[in-house]
VOTI-69031 format. One record per residue (C-alpha): chain; residue number from 1; residue in three letters; z negated, x, y. Coordinates in steps of 0.2 Angstrom, whole numbers, padded with zeros to 4 digits. Last residue first. Layout:
<sites>
SITE voza lumpa lumlum    zz    xx    yy
SITE    A   NUM    ALA     Z     X     Y
...
</sites>
This chain:
<sites>
SITE voza lumpa lumlum    zz    xx    yy
SITE    A   319    ARG -0259 -0106  0199
SITE    A   318    GLY -0265 -0115  0214
SITE    A   317    ARG -0253 -0130  0212
SITE    A   316    ALA -0245 -0127  0229
SITE    A   315    THR -0244 -0108  0225
SITE    A   314    ARG -0234 -0111  0209
SITE    A   313    ALA -0222 -0123  0218
SITE    A   312    ALA -0219 -0110  0231
SITE    A   311    GLN -0215 -0096  0219
SITE    A   310    LEU -0204 -0108  0209
SITE    A   309    LYS -0195 -0113  0225
SITE    A   308    ALA -0192 -0094  0229
SITE    A   307    PHE -0185 -0092  0212
SITE    A   306    ASP -0173 -0106  0214
SITE    A   305    GLU -0165 -0099  0229
SITE    A   304    GLY -0162 -0083  0220
SITE    A   303    ALA -0156 -0091  0204
SITE    A   302    HIS -0143 -0103  0213
SITE    A   301    HIS -0134 -0104  0197
SITE    A   300    SER -0141 -0092  0184
SITE    A   299    SER -0144 -0104  0169
SITE    A   298    ARG -0130 -0116  0174
SITE    A   297    THR -0130 -0132  0183
SITE    A   296    LEU -0112 -0139  0185
SITE    A   295    PRO -0115 -0157  0178
SITE    A   294    SER -0132 -0158  0186
SITE    A   293    ALA -0150 -0154  0181
SITE    A   292    SER -0161 -0141  0190
SITE    A   291    VAL -0180 -0142  0187
SITE    A   290    MET -0194 -0132  0194
SITE    A   289    LEU -0213 -0132  0192
SITE    A   288    PHE -0211 -0142  0176
SITE    A   287    GLY -0225 -0155  0173
SITE    A   286    LYS -0219 -0169  0163
SITE    A   285    THR -0216 -0180  0178
SITE    A   284    TYR -0204 -0166  0185
SITE    A   283    ALA -0194 -0168  0169
SITE    A   282    VAL -0192 -0187  0170
SITE    A   281    ARG -0185 -0185  0188
SITE    A   280    GLU -0173 -0172  0183
SITE    A   279    TYR -0167 -0182  0168
SITE    A   278    GLY -0163 -0197  0179
SITE    A   277    ALA -0153 -0186  0191
SITE    A   276    PHE -0143 -0180  0176
SITE    A   275    GLU -0140 -0198  0171
SITE    A   274    ASP -0134 -0202  0189
SITE    A   273    PRO -0122 -0187  0189
SITE    A   272    THR -0114 -0194  0173
SITE    A   271    VAL -0114 -0186  0156
SITE    A   270    TYR -0097 -0181  0150
SITE    A   269    ARG -0096 -0185  0131
SITE    A   268    MET -0092 -0177  0115
SITE    A   267    VAL -0086 -0161  0122
SITE    A   266    ALA -0078 -0153  0107
SITE    A   265    HIS -0085 -0137  0099
SITE    A   264    HIS -0074 -0122  0101
SITE    A   263    LYS -0056 -0120  0094
SITE    A   262    ARG -0049 -0131  0107
SITE    A   261    THR -0055 -0118  0120
SITE    A   260    PRO -0069 -0115  0132
SITE    A   259    GLN -0076 -0133  0130
SITE    A   258    LEU -0088 -0138  0144
SITE    A   257    TYR -0106 -0143  0141
SITE    A   256    GLN -0114 -0152  0156
SITE    A   255    GLY -0130 -0144  0163
SITE    A   254    ILE -0149 -0145  0161
SITE    A   253    THR -0160 -0132  0168
SITE    A   252    LEU -0179 -0132  0165
SITE    A   251    PHE -0192 -0120  0174
SITE    A   250    ASP -0210 -0117  0170
SITE    A   249    VAL -0212 -0116  0151
SITE    A   248    GLU -0230 -0119  0146
SITE    A   247    ALA -0225 -0119  0127
SITE    A   246    SER -0231 -0137  0126
SITE    A   245    ARG -0220 -0140  0141
SITE    A   244    LEU -0205 -0134  0131
SITE    A   243    ASP -0208 -0145  0117
SITE    A   242    ASP -0210 -0160  0128
SITE    A   241    MET -0194 -0157  0137
SITE    A   240    VAL -0185 -0155  0121
SITE    A   239    GLN -0192 -0172  0116
SITE    A   238    LEU -0184 -0180  0131
SITE    A   237    VAL -0167 -0172  0127
SITE    A   236    GLU -0169 -0180  0109
SITE    A   235    HIS -0173 -0197  0117
SITE    A   234    ARG -0157 -0196  0126
SITE    A   233    GLU -0146 -0193  0111
SITE    A   232    GLU -0137 -0177  0107
SITE    A   231    GLY -0118 -0177  0104
SITE    A   230    LEU -0113 -0161  0113
SITE    A   229    GLY -0113 -0169  0130
SITE    A   228    VAL -0128 -0160  0136
SITE    A   227    MET -0132 -0141  0138
SITE    A   226    ILE -0149 -0135  0137
SITE    A   225    GLY -0160 -0123  0147
SITE    A   224    SER -0175 -0112  0147
SITE    A   223    LYS -0187 -0104  0160
SITE    A   222    THR -0203 -0094  0160
SITE    A   221    PHE -0211 -0087  0175
SITE    A   220    ILE -0221 -0071  0172
SITE    A   219    THR -0239 -0071  0178
SITE    A   218    PRO -0246 -0078  0161
SITE    A   217    ASP -0242 -0061  0152
SITE    A   216    LEU -0243 -0059  0133
SITE    A   215    GLU -0248 -0077  0130
SITE    A   214    LYS -0235 -0084  0142
SITE    A   213    VAL -0221 -0074  0133
SITE    A   212    ARG -0227 -0080  0117
SITE    A   211    GLN -0224 -0098  0122
SITE    A   210    LEU -0206 -0094  0126
SITE    A   209    LEU -0204 -0085  0109
SITE    A   208    ARG -0212 -0100  0100
SITE    A   207    ILE -0199 -0112  0107
SITE    A   206    SER -0185 -0100  0102
SITE    A   205    HIS -0192 -0099  0084
SITE    A   204    PHE -0194 -0118  0084
SITE    A   203    TYR -0175 -0120  0087
SITE    A   202    ARG -0169 -0107  0075
SITE    A   201    ALA -0153 -0097  0079
SITE    A   200    GLY -0137 -0092  0070
SITE    A   199    PRO -0131 -0110  0068
SITE    A   198    ARG -0130 -0113  0087
SITE    A   197    VAL -0119 -0128  0089
SITE    A   196    THR -0116 -0135  0071
SITE    A   195    LEU -0132 -0131  0063
SITE    A   194    TYR -0142 -0133  0079
SITE    A   193    ARG -0137 -0150  0084
SITE    A   192    SER -0152 -0159  0077
SITE    A   191    PRO -0164 -0147  0086
SITE    A   190    VAL -0157 -0152  0104
SITE    A   189    THR -0146 -0139  0113
SITE    A   188    GLU -0145 -0123  0122
SITE    A   187    LEU -0163 -0117  0118
SITE    A   186    ASN -0160 -0105  0132
SITE    A   185    HIS -0172 -0090  0135
SITE    A   184    ASN -0177 -0085  0152
SITE    A   183    PHE -0191 -0073  0157
SITE    A   182    VAL -0193 -0073  0176
SITE    A   181    ASP -0202 -0059  0186
SITE    A   180    PRO -0198 -0046  0173
SITE    A   179    LYS -0213 -0035  0168
SITE    A   178    ALA -0207 -0021  0157
SITE    A   177    ALA -0221 -0025  0145
SITE    A   176    VAL -0212 -0042  0142
SITE    A   175    VAL -0197 -0033  0135
SITE    A   174    ARG -0207 -0022  0123
SITE    A   173    GLU -0217 -0037  0117
SITE    A   172    LEU -0202 -0047  0113
SITE    A   171    ALA -0195 -0033  0102
SITE    A   170    GLY -0211 -0030  0093
SITE    A   169    ASP -0204 -0036  0076
SITE    A   168    LYS -0186 -0041  0076
SITE    A   167    ARG -0184 -0056  0065
SITE    A   166    LEU -0174 -0066  0078
SITE    A   165    PHE -0173 -0056  0095
SITE    A   164    ASP -0170 -0074  0103
SITE    A   163    PRO -0157 -0067  0115
SITE    A   162    THR -0162 -0064  0133
SITE    A   161    LEU -0159 -0071  0150
SITE    A   160    ILE -0168 -0059  0162
SITE    A   159    GLU -0174 -0062  0180
SITE    A   158    ILE -0178 -0048  0192
SITE    A   157    THR -0185 -0048  0209
SITE    A   156    THR -0177 -0035  0221
SITE    A   155    THR -0190 -0026  0232
SITE    A   154    PRO -0191 -0010  0222
SITE    A   153    CYS -0172 -0008  0222
SITE    A   152    ARG -0168  0009  0213
SITE    A   151    ALA -0184  0012  0203
SITE    A   150    ARG -0186 -0007  0199
SITE    A   149    ILE -0168 -0008  0195
SITE    A   148    ALA -0170  0006  0183
SITE    A   147    ARG -0186 -0001  0175
SITE    A   146    ILE -0178 -0018  0172
SITE    A   145    VAL -0162 -0009  0164
SITE    A   144    GLN -0173  0002  0153
SITE    A   143    ALA -0183 -0013  0147
SITE    A   142    PHE -0167 -0023  0142
SITE    A   141    HIS -0162 -0007  0133
SITE    A   140    GLU -0178 -0007  0124
SITE    A   139    ALA -0176 -0025  0118
SITE    A   138    GLY -0158 -0022  0112
SITE    A   137    GLY -0161 -0032  0096
SITE    A   136    ASP -0175 -0020  0091
SITE    A   135    ALA -0166 -0013  0075
SITE    A   134    LEU -0149 -0015  0083
SITE    A   133    ASP -0135 -0025  0073
SITE    A   132    ASP -0142 -0042  0079
SITE    A   131    ARG -0136 -0038  0096
SITE    A   130    ASP -0134 -0055  0104
SITE    A   129    VAL -0124 -0053  0120
SITE    A   128    SER -0134 -0049  0136
SITE    A   127    THR -0142 -0056  0152
SITE    A   126    ILE -0148 -0049  0168
SITE    A   125    VAL -0151 -0060  0184
SITE    A   124    VAL -0154 -0052  0200
SITE    A   123    HIS -0164 -0057  0216
SITE    A   122    ALA -0164 -0049  0233
SITE    A   121    LEU -0147 -0042  0229
SITE    A   120    GLY -0139 -0030  0241
SITE    A   119    LEU -0123 -0029  0232
SITE    A   118    LYS -0123 -0010  0233
SITE    A   117    SER -0141 -0009  0226
SITE    A   116    VAL -0138 -0021  0212
SITE    A   115    ALA -0122 -0012  0207
SITE    A   114    GLU -0132  0005  0207
SITE    A   113    ALA -0146 -0003  0196
SITE    A   112    VAL -0133 -0009  0184
SITE    A   111    HIS -0125  0008  0183
SITE    A   110    GLU -0142  0016  0181
SITE    A   109    PRO -0146  0005  0166
SITE    A   108    GLU -0128  0007  0159
SITE    A   107    HIS -0129  0026  0157
SITE    A   106    ALA -0135  0026  0139
SITE    A   105    ASP -0120  0015  0134
SITE    A   104    LEU -0125  0006  0118
SITE    A   103    ALA -0114  0009  0103
SITE    A   102    GLY -0100 -0003  0100
SITE    A   101    PRO -0101 -0022  0095
SITE    A   100    MET -0096 -0029  0078
SITE    A    99    GLY -0087 -0046  0081
SITE    A    98    THR -0087 -0060  0094
SITE    A    97    LYS -0080 -0062  0112
SITE    A    96    VAL -0090 -0073  0124
SITE    A    95    ASN -0083 -0090  0125
SITE    A    94    CYS -0099 -0099  0118
SITE    A    93    PHE -0100 -0117  0112
SITE    A    92    ALA -0098 -0115  0093
SITE    A    91    CYS -0110 -0100  0092
SITE    A    90    ALA -0103 -0085  0084
SITE    A    89    ARG -0116 -0071  0083
SITE    A    88    THR -0114 -0052  0084
SITE    A    87    CYS -0108 -0053  0102
SITE    A    86    THR -0095 -0042  0110
SITE    A    85    ASP -0095 -0038  0129
SITE    A    84    GLY -0106 -0023  0129
SITE    A    83    MET -0125 -0020  0129
SITE    A    82    ILE -0128 -0029  0146
SITE    A    81    MET -0122 -0045  0154
SITE    A    80    PHE -0124 -0044  0173
SITE    A    79    THR -0126 -0061  0182
SITE    A    78    ALA -0117 -0060  0199
SITE    A    77    HIS -0122 -0065  0216
SITE    A    76    LYS -0111 -0058  0230
SITE    A    75    LYS -0111 -0074  0240
SITE    A    74    ASP -0092 -0076  0236
SITE    A    73    TRP -0097 -0071  0218
SITE    A    72    CYS -0108 -0086  0216
SITE    A    71    GLU -0096 -0099  0223
SITE    A    70    GLY -0081 -0093  0214
SITE    A    69    ILE -0090 -0090  0198
SITE    A    68    ASN -0097 -0108  0197
SITE    A    67    PRO -0086 -0114  0183
SITE    A    66    CYS -0093 -0100  0171
SITE    A    65    GLY -0079 -0093  0159
SITE    A    64    ALA -0092 -0086  0147
SITE    A    63    GLU -0085 -0068  0149
SITE    A    62    GLU -0082 -0069  0168
SITE    A    61    CYS -0099 -0076  0174
SITE    A    60    VAL -0107 -0067  0159
SITE    A    59    THR -0103 -0051  0169
SITE    A    58    VAL -0098 -0034  0161
SITE    A    57    LEU -0100 -0018  0171
SITE    A    56    GLY -0089 -0003  0173
SITE    A    55    ASN -0097  0002  0190
SITE    A    54    GLU -0081  0001  0199
SITE    A    53    LYS -0077 -0016  0190
SITE    A    52    VAL -0093 -0024  0196
SITE    A    51    ILE -0091 -0018  0214
SITE    A    50    LYS -0073 -0023  0215
SITE    A    49    ARG -0077 -0041  0208
SITE    A    48    THR -0090 -0043  0221
SITE    A    47    ASP -0078 -0038  0235
SITE    A    46    ALA -0065 -0050  0229
SITE    A    45    TYR -0077 -0065  0228
SITE    A    44    GLY -0083 -0061  0245
SITE    A    43    ARG -0065 -0061  0252
SITE    A    42    THR -0062 -0078  0244
SITE    A    41    ASN -0050 -0083  0230
SITE    A    40    PRO -0061 -0091  0216
SITE    A    39    ALA -0052 -0108  0212
SITE    A    38    ARG -0062 -0123  0218
SITE    A    37    VAL -0072 -0134  0206
SITE    A    36    ARG -0069 -0151  0198
SITE    A    35    ILE -0082 -0158  0186
SITE    A    34    TRP -0087 -0173  0196
SITE    A    33    ASP -0069 -0180  0195
SITE    A    32    PRO -0070 -0183  0176
SITE    A    31    LYS -0063 -0170  0164
SITE    A    30    PRO -0051 -0177  0151
SITE    A    29    PRO -0059 -0180  0134
SITE    A    28    SER -0061 -0166  0122
SITE    A    27    VAL -0050 -0162  0107
SITE    A    26    ALA -0056 -0150  0093
SITE    A    25    ASP -0041 -0140  0086
SITE    A    24    PRO -0043 -0136  0068
SITE    A    23    ARG -0052 -0120  0064
SITE    A    22    ASN -0042 -0105  0058
SITE    A    21    ALA -0045 -0094  0073
SITE    A    20    LYS -0063 -0098  0075
SITE    A    19    GLU -0071 -0083  0065
SITE    A    18    PRO -0058 -0072  0074
SITE    A    17    HIS -0065 -0077  0092
SITE    A    16    ARG -0057 -0065  0104
SITE    A    15    PRO -0042 -0062  0093
SITE    A    14    ARG -0039 -0045  0086
SITE    A    13    LEU -0026 -0031  0092
SITE    A    12    GLN -0025 -0036  0110
SITE    A    11    ALA -0008 -0030  0116
SITE    A    10    THR -0007 -0013  0124
SITE    A     9    SER  0006 -0007  0111
SITE    A     8    ILE  0007  0011  0107
SITE    A     7    THR -0005  0016  0094
SITE    A     6    ASP  0000  0002  0082
SITE    A     5    VAL -0008  0006  0065
SITE    A     4    ILE  0003  0003  0049
SITE    A     3    THR -0006  0002  0033
SITE    A     2    VAL  0005  0006  0017
SITE    A     1    MET  0000  0000  0000
</sites>
């Protein structure tokens, strides 16, 4: 047998989502008017993109196809995605590339800190791909990035959006010890949808992870989010709220799921703005310090402004 390797063509050699390539197309209903966003074409967007590329960084804004990229990048707000652009898991909702990732970049913490400095960020959000191939799931790399930003930009507040570090003993403790200001870990959906939407994760492990953050350091704000429109029922969303409050989570985000490609999970329903407003009202009655619920809500959307509101809400409660 002869294997031919193409060393000339610049075409992508493997699909972005090889595990989804042979799935039948999943057709979603047309988007309603309230989902529309402007194309990113401002000077601020171009400046942010230049800084990101010059430092060789990856952003979840681009990789996940976030609909708010134009608005956020125009304000020089970007969510940095560390540890590469390839995820070891293959969640049905996610547009991030999947496969076996490469080695960690030892210089990435400094490059992220440099970009934060150039953008003049008062608040930065750091997320990552899942790195189940690493013994600690990338926990030490998270800690290094936090420390590098602290050293370079001591007044910048730091929010992290982490994987679940499933079955990685000591990983969470290592990240918490680096003292981020906000620790975010998304549940993504209700428990009944995990097998089809988030099969590599475990719902109650994620709840316990968030609870454990508070046990280790009660001063750190905790945050989690879910998508709706994936086939969940209203009572299931309300149960998620109760589960998160039992773990003392401070901040809840709820946004509309949008299908990246026809090979991803279909949108089962577009939740109306009035329904989102109802979820927000209920969540506040359950005790969350901060709630963001709207069709275009995403984990890091308006993160800086929301952090200031979190601080004010905690002060008001005397915590």
